[in-house]
N, C-alpha and C positions, 0 to 999 in steps of 0.2 A: 165658839159655838159652831157645831157642825150641822145643825138643822136636822130635819127628819129625812130618812132615806126615801127615794122615790117609791111610789106604790108598785107592787108587783102587777104585771099586766094581767088582765082578765083572760083566763084560759078559753072562755067561751068566744071572746072576740078573736082569738088566734084561730080558732076552728071555724070561724064564720065563712060560709061559702063565698068563693070569688065569683065575679061576673063570668057567666058561661062564655061570653065572647072573648074575654081575656084569656080564659083557659084554652079555648080553641086556638087563639092566636099564638099562645106559647107552644102548643103541640105542633102547629103548622110550621113554626120557625125552628123547631128542634133539629139538630144535626143528626140525631139518631132516628132510625126508622121506627114508627109507631104503628102497630096493627091492633085493631080491636075486633074480636070475634064474638059471636053468640056463644051461649053455653048449653045448647040443646044437644046433649049427648045421646039421649034416647031416640030423638027424631031423626032429622036429616043430618045431624052432626054439626060441628062448628062451621059457621059461615062468617065471612068477612063483612063487617058492617062499617068499617072506617079504615082508611090508610092515609098517612100524611105524605107530603111531597117527598120527604127523604126516602120513604119506602118505595114510591113509584120510581124515583131516580135510581135506587139501588137495584131494583128488579127489572126495570124496563117496561113494566106494565102500567098502563094508564089506570086511573082510579075506576073508571066505569068497567074495565076489564076484570077487575078483581072483586068488586062488590057482589055479595051473595055467593061467591065462590068459596070452595073449601081451601084452606091453606095448603092442602096436599098438592095443589097445582105447582108449588115451588119445589116439590121433591122429585127425585129421579133415581137412577140406578146406583149412583155413588152416595146417596143419603144413607147413613148408618141406621139400620133397622133397630139396633139395640138402643140407640139414643131416642128414637121415636117411641120405643116400648117404655123406657123409663119416663119419658115425658107423659105418655098416656096414663101410666100408673099414678103419677103425681097429680095430674088434672082430675082423674077419677076420684082421688081422695080429697080434692078441693084445696090442694096446697100449691105453693109457687114452685116453679121449675126454672133452673138455669142450666144451660148446656150449649154445645156447639155441634154443628152438622154442616154437610155440604148441601147447598140449595142450587136451584137452576133459575137463571134469568129467562126472560121471554125469548131471547135469541138462542137459548140452549146452552150458553156458557155457564160454567159453574163458579160459585164463590163460597167461601167459608163464612158462616154466619154464627154469631153468638146471640143467644136468646136470654131474656129474663121475662118470664111469663107470670103474671100475678092475677088473682081473681078480683072481680068487683062484686060485692054482695049487696043485697037489698036490706031493708030494715029487719027482715026476719032471718037474716044470715044466709040466705040462699044465694048461690053464685048465679049471677045474671049474665055476666060477660067476662071475657079474658082480655087483658091488655098485655101485649107483647112488645117490649122494647128490643130492637134488633140492631146489631152492629156488624158491618162487613169487616172481618178479621183476616181476609185473604193475605194481605201484605205481611201481617204478623206471622201467619203460618209459613209463608215463603221464607221470611227471615230466619225463623226457627229451623226450617229444613236446611237452609243454606249454612247455618251455624253447625248443624250436625254433620253436614258434608265436610266443612272445614276441619272439624275435630277428627273425623276419620282420615282425612288427607294428612293432617298433622301427625297422627300416630303412624301412618304408613311412611311418611317422609322421615320421621325420626328413626324408624327401623332401617330404612334404606341408607340414611346418612351414617349411622353407626357402622353398618356393613361397609360402606364406602371408605370411611376413615380407617377401619381395620385393614382393608385391602391396600389403601395408600401407604399406611405405615409399614406393613410387611414388605411391600414392593420397594419402598424407599430404603429400607434397611438393606435389602439385597443388592441394590444398585449404588449404594454410597460407600466408597472406600474408607472414609473416616467419619467419626462422630460429628465433627464440625460440618462436613458436607451433608450429613443426614439432617442435622438440625436446621441448616439453611434451606435445604430442599423441602423438608416436611413443613416448615413454617410457611413457605411460599404457597405450597399446595393447600394448606388449611385456609390461608387468606383467600385464595381463589374460590375455594368451596364456600367460605362465608360470604363472599361478595355475590356469588350466584344465589345463595339463599336469601340475601338481602333484597335482590331484585325480585325474587319470587314473592317475598313477604309484602312488598309494596304494591303488588298487583292483586286486585280483588278476585280474579279467576285463577290465581296461582299459575301464571304463565309468564314467560320472559320473551321479549322480542330478540330475535337472533342477532340483529345489528347492535342492540344494547349490550348483549353478552360480549360481542367482539370489541366494542368500544371500551368496555370496562377493563379489558386486558391490554389493548393496544394503545389507547390514548396516552398513557404515561411515557410512551416511547416516541411521541411526536417531538421533532426538533426544529420546527418552523419551515422546513423545506417543503416545497410543493410536492404532492403525491408521495410523501413519506409513508403514509398509511392511506390506502384506497379501499373503500368498501362499496360494493355495488350489488344490489339485488332487491327483490320485492320484500314487502313486510311479511314476516313469518313469525307466528307465535309458537313457542316451544313450551309444552307442559313440563312440569317438574321432572317427570321420569326421563325426559330427553335433555332438559336444560342442564342437569347436574353432570352427566357424563360428557356432554358436548362442551360444557364450560371447562371441565378439567382438561379436555383435549386441546381447546384453544389456549389454555394456560400453558400447557406443555410446549405447544408450538411456539408461543410467544417467548417463553423462557429460553428455549433452544435457539431461537432467532437472535435473542439479545446476547447470548453467550458465544455462539459459534456461527450464526448466520447473518442475514441481511441487516438486522437491527444492531449488530455489533460494529457496523461500518457507518460513518456519518452520512454517506450518500446512499446507503442501502434502502430498499423499499420493500414493502409487503402489500400485496394485493389479495383481497378476499372477494370472490365473486360467487353468487349463489343463484339457484333457480328452483322453482317448484315444478316438478314433472307430474303429469297426470297419466297413470298407467291403468291397465285393466284391474290390477289388484289394489289400487288406491293411489294416493299421492306420495311423492318422495321429495325430500330436500336433498339436492346435490350441491355441495359447496367445494370450491377449490381454493387452496392456500398456495400462493405463489410468491417466492422470494426472488428479488433481483438486486444485482450490483453488490452482493455481499462477497466475503472471502471465497476462494476456490472451494468447491464442494468436494468432500472426501467421504467415502463410504465409512460408516461407523465400524470400529474394531470390535465392539460388543453391543449387545442389545440392552439399552437403558430402559428406565421406567417409562419414558415418553413413548418409545417404540412399542413397548408392551401395551401401554394404554390405548394407543391408536389401533394396534392390530388385534388386541384381544378384548379389552373392556368394551370398546365401542361395538365390536362384533358380537360379543356374548350378551351384553346388557340390552342393546337397542337394535340388534340385527343389522348393523351398518356394514356396508362394503367399503373397505379402505384400500387405497392404492397410494404407494409412496414412490416417488421418482427423484433420484439425485441428478438433476439436470446441471449442465455446465454453468448456467446462469444463477442457479439457486435451487433450493428445495421446492418440490411441488407435491402437494398432498391433495388427493381427491377423496371426499367422503360422501357416500350415498346412504341416506337415512330414511326409513319408512316413517311417514307421518301418521298419527292416529286419525281415525275417522272423526269428522266434525260431529259434536253432540247434537241431538235433536233440540229444537228451541224449547227452553225451559227445563231441559233435562237436569241441569245442575241444581235446580231447586226442588227436585223430587226428594221426599223423605227417604 
């Protein structure tokens, strides 16, 4: 025997009004800003008759500062008039409205707000008040703007990467006497390019620290001897447009040192020192590559890909000034690179 099913709840009891004190406590505790205005469109217009603590916290206004004021005190030059017009049409028709706009806090700062405005009607069906539930969605807007920025950066980087790969392949073909040498050199250069992009991908602002770029190439050549690899300089962030060509240059210098220079000798050493110079036309990164205690330095009999990269790619792509000296103690390369101007605070988050 299953017995009788429980009786259906009485719908009238469900709709029974709650204690007004309980309703007010719930609204006061709400995490969303709640604003209640009058519905006097013909007279003095909408006036604020209630605001909960979440509203005063979001706007910076105290309750007594907004009571009997028009909600327009939250609007300003960046508030979209089209959104206000659509809202006005909906309220004039007595219907709910949902939208987003830029509002202004008491201190003049802006925030993005999402509204849901609904009418309160009396027994005759006339609108007596409007209840507006509001949410600060500034963080969401910033995240969306940053996402759009990343997508644009990705498209730009893919195009640049494909161009770089094509240039590397063509130059490697010209500088490789055999197919085996081409395959080995091209694979190494692609690995270096991939490592640079991996460093860029790990960083939220799509930049690479210069010393991280150097360590990624040079650390595999550590042999336990003191000062085998010495890096010295300030913290410098390289955006992707600088990181890729500089990363390729460091790879070529490292490869050359491992084959023919200081890193080909057990006691050989490589020192990289860098500075940031402030000049009238902006900041510049100057870095020096110095090899010591390697085999005797001889002038190259032909210009290889590495020399072309240092002398042409760095110069053409990032307007670097490159100086190469074949000193008795080892190769010395000085590179002077213009650094981009620092962005304004929040610029990366603009849509």
